[in-house]
N, C-alpha and C positions, 0 to 999 in steps of 0.2 A: 712693287709695294712702296709707297712713299712713307717718309717718316723724318724724325729729327733726332739729334743727339741731345741728351739732357743731363742734368745733375740732380741727384736726390737731395732735397733740402731738409726734409724731416716729415714727421707725421703730426696731424691735428685732427679735429673733428668738426663736422658741420651738422646743422639740423635741416631735415627735409621739410616738405610742406605739411606732413602729418605730425611734425614735432618730434620725430624720431632721430636720435643722435647716430651719426654714421662716422666711422673711422675713415680717414682719407690721408693721402700722401701729397705733399707739395713738391713739384718738380720744376726746376728752372730749365727752359728749353731754348734759350736764344742768347745772342744771335748765332745762327749757323751760317757759315760762308761756303758758297760753292767754289771748291778749289780745282775740280776737274769735271769735265763733261765727256764721258767715254761713249764712243759710238762703234757700230759694227765695222765701219770702214777703217777706223784707226786702231781699235783695240779688240775687235772681234765680238763685242757685246755692248749693250746699252746700259749705262749706269750713271748715277750722279754721285760724286764724291763730296762729302760735307766735312767741315772741320769746325771744332768748337773748343773753347777754353784757351785762354792766353797762356803762352809758354815763354820761357826765356830764350832769346835769340842764340845765346852761346851754347845752349844745350840742344839745339836743333841741328840735325844732319844737313849737310850741304844740299843733298838731293831734295829734301823737303823745303829748304829755303827757296830753291828755284820755283817749286810749285806755288808756294805762298806769294812769291814776288809776282808771278804771272797773274794770280788772282787779286793782286793789289791789296793784300791783307797782312796782318802781323802773324808771327809764329803761333801755332795752335798746338794743343796737347793731344786732342783726340781726333782721329780721322776714320771715317766709316763710309762705305759705299752703299747706296740704296738703288735698287732696280725698280723700274716701273713707275716713275714719277708721272703723275697725271698732268701737271702743269709744266709748260716749257721753261727751261732755266738756262741761263748763260753764265759764263765764268765771272765770278765776283759777286753774284747775286747773294743777298742776305735774307735768310728765312727766320721768321719770328714765331711766337706762340699763336698768332692768328691763323696759322696753317690748320689748326684744329678748332672744332666747334663744341659748344656745350651739348651734352647728351651723346656725343660720339663715342664709339667703343674703339679701344686701341689695344695692341699687344705690347708688353713691356719686357725688355731683355736686360738682365743685369747679372752681376757676379755676387753670389750669396756670401754672407759673412762666414769667414773661416772660424771653425770651432775647435781646431786642433785634433789630437788623437782621442777618440771617444769609444766607449764600450758599445756592446750590441743593444743595450736597453735604450740608450739615447739615440744611437745611430740608426737602428732598424726597428725600434719599437718592441723588442722582445719583452716578455713578461717576467723572465727570470724563473727560478725554481719555485718560488712562492713561499711556502711555510719554512720557518727556521727550526722546526722540530724533526724528530725521527732521524737524528744523526746528521742533519744538514749543517754545515759549518761554512759561513762566508760564501754561500752559493746563491744568494738572492738575485744577483745581477750577472750570474755566469751564463755563458752561451749554451751549455749543455753539450750533447753529442754533436760531432761535426761529420760523422761518416760511419761506414760499416767497418768490419774487421778485416779478415783475410781476403774478402771479395767485396769491393774491387781493390783493396789495399792502397787507397789513395784518397785525398780530399779533392772533390770536384772543383773545377774553376768556377768562380762566381759565388762561392759559398759566402753567406752573409756573416761577417765576422767584425771584430773591432778594427778600427783604422782611422785614417784622416777623414774628417767630416767638414763639409762646407767648402767655400772657395771655388765653386763650380758655376758654369753658365746656366742660368735659370730663365725660363720664359713663362710669363703669366699672360693668359689670353683673355680677351673680352672684358677689359676694365673700363668702366664708364668715366668720362670726363664730367666733373660736376661744375667746375668754374674755369674760365679762361681770363686771366688778368693780363691784358695786352700791354699795359704800361710797364709792368714789372717783368714781363716775359715768363709768367708763372702759370702752371696748370695745377688744378686740384683734382686728383684722381681718386676714385672710390676704392677703398681697401688698401692693402699693403703691397709693396713691390720689393723685389729682392735687392740686397745691397745695403751697405752702411751709409750713414749720412755723408754727403760730399762725394759719393762714388758716381761714376759715369753710367748712364743707362741709355738704351735705345728705345724709342717709341715708334711703332709701326702701325700704319693705318690699314 
């Protein structure tokens, strides 16, 4: 599955042919540099390693400096491997936004926004107890019962309770590309994608 590393720029809206306004996300996807070409003979599997986003040389480990030097490129922040590239690539090749076409559907992988410690209503969509009458006091957003009594005398694993929310890997599938701005290396993708502004994302074809 081929793809590129990108960065979420932000959201905007466009109008389709029927005059309907559609929410969309702008993603910067280039340039991606091929830093390694892995084969079955040398690595045991076929894959293309891509790097994106400039980084400071002093903050780059020595092992990665050697990889970037072989690819004849500067230090990069994000490195990802993609399997199943349809086009043949060599070390040092640069991939841009023109890898994608208008109307094409892609899968987007990102890290969702961290929301901290949240209760069951926000985290799992619980309705709460409901009415504040009949002796209910501060129970509108409470989780309610979490298990039985003497049997089984425990709370089962996986019980939906309050806790840390967000900050996890999320994949959204079948998002349509509305525009490809080759000069700016930007893609306009229909709908929202996970992550905050400026965060790294993966686009898979």
